[in-house]
N, C-alpha and C positions, 0 to 999 in steps of 0.2 A: 536689648534686653537679655538678661542672663536667664539660665534655666529656672532659677527660683522665682523670678518675676513672672515668667511664663506660666509656671505651675499655679501661682496665686491668681493670675488673670483667668486661667482655665477654671479654677475652683469658683471664682466669682461668677463667671459666665454659666457654669453648670448649675449654680444655685438659682440664678435668674431664670434659666431654662426650666428647672423643676417648678418654680413658682408659676411661670406662665403656663406650663402644662396642667398644673392643678386648676388654675383659673379657667382654662379652656374646658377642662372636664366638668367643672361646676356649671359653666355657661351651657354646655351641651345638655346636661341634665335638666337645667331650668327650661331650655328650649323644648326638650322632650316632654316635660310636664305640660307646657303651654300647648304643644301640638296635640297632646291627648285631650286637653280641655277643649280645644278648638274642634276636634273631631266629635266630641260629645255634644257641643253646642250645635254643630251642623246636624247631627243625628236628631237632636231634639227639635230643631227647626223643621226638619223634614217630617218628623212624626206629627207635628202640628200643622202640616200642610204647606209648609214653605217650599219654594223652589230655588234653593241656593246654588250658586255656581261662581267660583272665583279661582282662576288659574293659579294666582300667586299662593293662595292658601293651600291648594292642592299640591303645589311644589314643596311647600314647607312640610306638610303632612307626609308626603312621600319621602322626603329626606330623613325625617326623624322617626317615622313609624314603620314603614315598609312591611309591617306584619300583615299577613293575609294576602300578600300580593305574589302571584306566580310570575315566573320569568316570562317576558314577552307581553305582559299586560301593561298598558299605559296607565298611569295613576288615575287619569280621568275615568277610566272604565271601572275602577274599584270604588272611587269616592263619589260617583254620581249615580 
């Protein structure tokens, strides 16, 4: 391959990378919204007397929300 072909290939790959980065950003925001909704449903469930606990959901909320959590606290301590 000559230099021009390499530049074209680099441009093509850069465009694909930008597209994938944008899709990843959109998916992260969708997941953040869903994590917020999940936290709200859990709070409503507890307010109504439910005793909800699910490690997988706690991991998801911890990954996307992290708000209100001090260093050293396990997510379970905050969300239960």
